C-alpha positions in Angstrom: -10.0 43.9 16.8 -7.8 41.0 17.9 -4.5 40.6 16.2 -3.9 37.3 14.5 -1.3 34.9 16.0 1.9 34.7 14.2 1.7 32.3 11.3 -2.2 32.3 11.2 -3.9 33.6 8.2 -7.1 35.7 8.3 -9.8 34.3 6.0 -11.1 36.6 3.4 -14.6 38.1 3.7 -15.8 35.9 0.8 -14.9 32.8 2.7 -16.5 34.1 5.9 -19.8 34.3 4.1 -19.9 30.6 3.4 -22.0 28.7 6.0 -19.5 25.7 5.9 -16.7 28.0 7.0 -18.9 29.4 9.9 -19.7 25.8 11.0 -16.0 24.9 10.8 -16.8 22.0 8.4 -14.7 22.9 5.4 -13.3 25.8 3.4 -14.8 26.3 0.0 -12.9 24.6 -2.8 -11.1 27.1 -5.0 -11.6 27.2 -8.7 -8.2 25.6 -9.7 -8.8 22.7 -7.2 -12.3 22.1 -8.6 -11.0 22.1 -12.2 -8.2 19.7 -11.3 -10.8 17.4 -9.7 -13.0 17.5 -12.8 -10.0 16.9 -15.0 -9.2 13.8 -13.0 -12.8 12.6 -13.4 -12.7 13.2 -17.2 -9.4 11.3 -17.4 -10.9 8.3 -15.6 -14.1 8.4 -17.8 -11.9 8.6 -20.9 -10.2 5.3 -19.9 -13.5 3.4 -20.0 -13.8 3.4 -23.8 -10.1 2.9 -24.1 -10.3 -0.3 -22.2 -12.8 -1.5 -24.8 -10.3 -0.7 -27.6 -7.6 -2.6 -25.8 -9.8 -5.6 -25.2 -10.6 -5.8 -28.9 -7.1 -5.1 -30.2 -4.5 -6.5 -27.9 -3.3 -10.1 -28.4 -3.8 -12.5 -25.6 -0.1 -13.5 -25.5 3.0 -11.6 -26.4 6.8 -11.7 -26.0 8.1 -9.1 -23.5 11.6 -7.7 -23.1 12.9 -6.6 -19.7 10.4 -8.9 -17.9 12.6 -9.5 -14.9 13.4 -5.8 -14.6 9.6 -5.0 -14.5 9.0 -7.4 -11.7 12.2 -6.5 -9.7 11.2 -2.8 -10.0 7.7 -3.6 -8.7 9.0 -5.6 -5.8 11.5 -2.9 -4.9 8.7 -0.4 -4.8 6.7 -2.7 -2.5 9.7 -3.3 -0.2 10.3 0.5 0.0 6.6 1.1 0.7 6.4 -1.5 3.4 9.6 -0.4 5.1 8.6 3.3 5.0 5.1 2.5 6.3 6.4 0.3 9.1 9.1 2.8 10.1 6.7 5.8 10.2 4.0 3.7 12.0 6.5 2.5 14.7 7.6 6.1 15.2 4.0 7.3 15.6 4.2 9.6 12.6 0.9 10.3 10.9 2.5 10.5 7.6 2.4 6.6 7.5 -1.0 7.1 6.0 0.6 8.3 2.7 2.9 5.4 2.3 0.3 2.9 3.5 -2.1 4.1 0.8 0.5 3.9 -1.9 1.6 0.4 -0.7 -1.9 -0.9 -0.6 -2.4 0.1 -4.2 0.9 -1.5 -5.2 0.0 -4.8 -3.4 -3.4 -5.0 -5.2 -1.6 -4.3 -8.5 1.0 -7.0 -7.7 -1.7 -9.5 -6.9 -3.6 -8.7 -10.1 -0.6 -9.1 -12.4 0.7 -12.2 -10.5 -2.6 -14.0 -11.1 -3.3 -12.8 -14.6 0.2 -13.5 -15.9 0.8 -16.9 -14.2 0.6 -19.9 -16.4 -2.4 -22.3 -15.9 -1.9 -25.1 -13.5 0.5 -25.0 -10.4 1.8 -21.6 -11.3 -1.6 -20.0 -11.2 -2.6 -21.9 -8.0 0.5 -20.6 -6.3 -0.2 -17.0 -7.5 -3.8 -17.3 -6.2 -2.6 -18.6 -2.9 -0.1 -15.8 -2.5 -2.6 -13.2 -3.5 -5.3 -14.5 -1.1 -3.0 -15.4 1.7 -0.4 -12.5 1.7 -0.8 -9.7 -0.8 -4.5 -8.8 -0.4 -4.6 -9.1 3.4 -1.5 -6.9 3.7 -3.1 -4.5 1.2 -6.2 -4.4 3.4 -4.1 -3.7 6.5 -2.3 -0.9 4.7 -5.6 0.6 3.5 -7.0 0.4 7.1 -4.0 2.1 8.5 -4.3 4.9 5.9 -8.0 5.5 6.5 -7.7 5.4 10.3 -4.9 7.9 10.3 -6.9 10.3 8.2 -10.1 10.0 10.2 -8.6 10.5 13.6 -10.5 12.9 15.9 -8.5 16.2 16.0 -9.7 16.7 19.6 -7.9 13.5 20.7 -5.3 14.3 23.3 -1.8 14.8 22.0 -0.4 11.9 24.0 -2.7 9.5 22.2 -1.8 10.8 18.8 2.0 10.4 19.4 2.2 6.9 20.8 5.5 5.1 20.7 9.1 6.2 21.2 8.5 9.5 19.4 8.1 12.3 21.9 5.6 15.0 21.1 8.6 17.5 20.7 10.0 15.5 17.8 10.2 17.9 14.8 8.3 15.5 12.5 5.4 15.3 14.9 5.5 18.9 15.8 5.3 20.0 12.2 2.1 18.0 11.7 0.1 19.7 14.4 -2.5 22.0 12.9 -2.1 25.8 13.3 -4.3 27.2 16.0 -7.7 28.4 14.7 -7.9 32.1 14.1 -9.7 33.7 17.0 -13.0 35.4 16.2 -12.9 39.2 16.8 -14.7 40.3 19.9 -17.2 43.1 19.7 -17.4 43.0 15.9 -20.5 41.6 14.2 -20.8 40.6 10.6 -23.6 42.5 8.9 -25.8 41.3 6.2 -25.3 43.2 2.9 -29.0 44.1 2.8 -29.0 46.1 6.0 
């Protein structure tokens, strides 16, 4: 039997029995992860009737306190997301996908609230122009960056994955490399339980 490399974990026998594991496609989802996923689905489904309640009961206009603080906070989050995404992208760090996804969501939310809270007339026209000309295109760019970073081919040469001024030896890039796959034992065959 071949010893596992330092830091590699040997999968349990239960996992080795799954065809997806043998094909290298995916590990089976554990029970807690599956429950968390279904909990999120249930939460999203519960919001559908709640939106109906809000549509029926909320007034169309209201007086709001801390209006400027709310918008300044949203713009500060957008600025932080754009700066973080740009910095990570310029360094060639694949973690830009995380900040790009969050920033894309914030930009769509900003466009939505800009348009829906703008007064009719020139204010709404300016909000629509800003949403269509700046916020939504930048949100699309951020979403594209996030998806492309997550769907990169793992067999791509290391040099292509770490473009830019960041050398492959940089700790941030080195820490994102996947662990080597656990080598299959030689001379050992898995037997079917029925034999």
